[in-house]
C-alpha positions, 0 to 999 in steps of 0.5 A: 481344757483337757486334751484327749488322747485322740486329739494328743495323737493327731497333735503329733500326727500333724507335727511328724506330717509337717517335719516331714514335708520341711525335711523333704524340701531340703533333701531334694535328690535327683539324678545328675550328670556324668563328668566334670561340673565346671558350673558348680564351685562347692568349699574346698582346701586342697587341689583334689577332694574325694567323698567316698565310702570303704565299701563302695565299688566305684569309690576304691576305683578311684582310690586305686587311680589316684594312688597309682598316680600318686595324687594327694587328696583330702579323704572325705568318708561318707556312710551309706546305709550298709556301713552305718548310716544313710549319710549320703541322702543328708542335707549336707551331702546333697549340696556335694552331689544331689544324686546321692551317690559316691563317689564325688571328686572335686577339683579346685571345688568342682565336681566330677561325677560317675567313677568312670568319668573320674578316671579319665579326668584325673588321667587327662588333668595328671598324665602327660607322659601316658603311665596308665593311657596308652599312646597306641590306638590299638591299645587305647581300644582295648583299655577304653573298652575294659573301662565300660566293661568295669563300670556300673551303668544305670540306676538298676545294674542288677536287672543287667549284670551282662552289660557290663562286668561292673552290672554283675557285681551288684547280684554277687554283692546281696550275701555281704549286703544281707549280713551287713544289713543285720548289723544297722539298727532298722529305724536307719534304713527307714530313713532311706525309704522316707528321702532316698529317690530310688525307694526299691533299695531301701525296701530291698535292705529293710527285708534283709534285715528282717530275713538275716544272711541265711534265710535272706538267702532262701527265696528262689526269687534271691537265688535266680538274682544271685546265679544270673550274676554268676553266669554273667559274670563267668562270662565277663571273665571268660572274654577277659581270660581270652584277652590276657591271653592275647596280650600276655600279660601281665596286664590287659593291654600286655606290659602297661598297667591302665586304667582298665586294670584299676576297674578289674582289680576292684571287681576281683577284690569284691569277689575275694570279699563275697568268697567267689573266687572258687567259683571264678578263679579255679578254671582260669588259671591266667586271671588266677595269676592276674590277681596275684599280681594285682594284689602286688601293687602299691595301689592294691593296698593304698585304694582296697586293703587300707579301707577294709570296713569292720562290717565287711570283714565280718560279712565275709567271715559269716559267709565263709562259715555259711558254708563250712557248716553246709547251710549255704542254699545248695541252689548257688555254686560255691 
């Protein structure tokens, strides 16, 4: 019996659907509670293990924290789609974090989710002398305010850039994303449409891929997101400028470098990657000095510079070139 084309096509379709349902049943993703999960024990070979991504803002934050404390850890890099593939929604990684996010910090095999909780947990475990956590109640309150201020909150931070400086960052990262995604194969982005729990992210990246950096920046909705993030970040940095003046520096809590400075270090580094520093620092001389001081710390090299990703370096160069050639949208400050 000879199979006709329609029958073969139908069989292939049924096989595709069966594969998808089988694969999806093994890639279950859901949001997870922040903090230590003492009821979970994963395989480990060192006291501390860090699953992280070179580009991820929150990954940078915990790397800097661990470097400040000189805590040795097993490094497990995990790709996100913008750095090459959706490794964060692989079956293997979802066993580590069903939420499909990085970083994940393991302590003796138990995971700690969410970077702001990881900072606090590491400090509780290793900071008996108050190296990065003030002992003075007033200074501690200031530090905790800025740790929160530099955190990403919610599944869609782009929608709430005024909430925190961390939430203002994703809107400003759009040009970097668009440049990086242009170099990622389309089929790898489609994997996110199939298996990522936040489908709109995959759709967003797919549109970026099709449009390319220059075209993606032109539409008014994209301009509005970026400009809203610029306005929000300006407000957060005005508050930072005032805090640094009041503390008399060089750090947010005065003479003591704290977890608050860890969070702000990586935010300013992201602004560097997006070529935004001229927009935000030119009229804020105290922050300019603060940024220079942050770059002198060994933890900046160990947590940020040593993990510079080639696609991010390329994106920064492309953004700078776009501005030099006069192709940057006039409606977005540069």
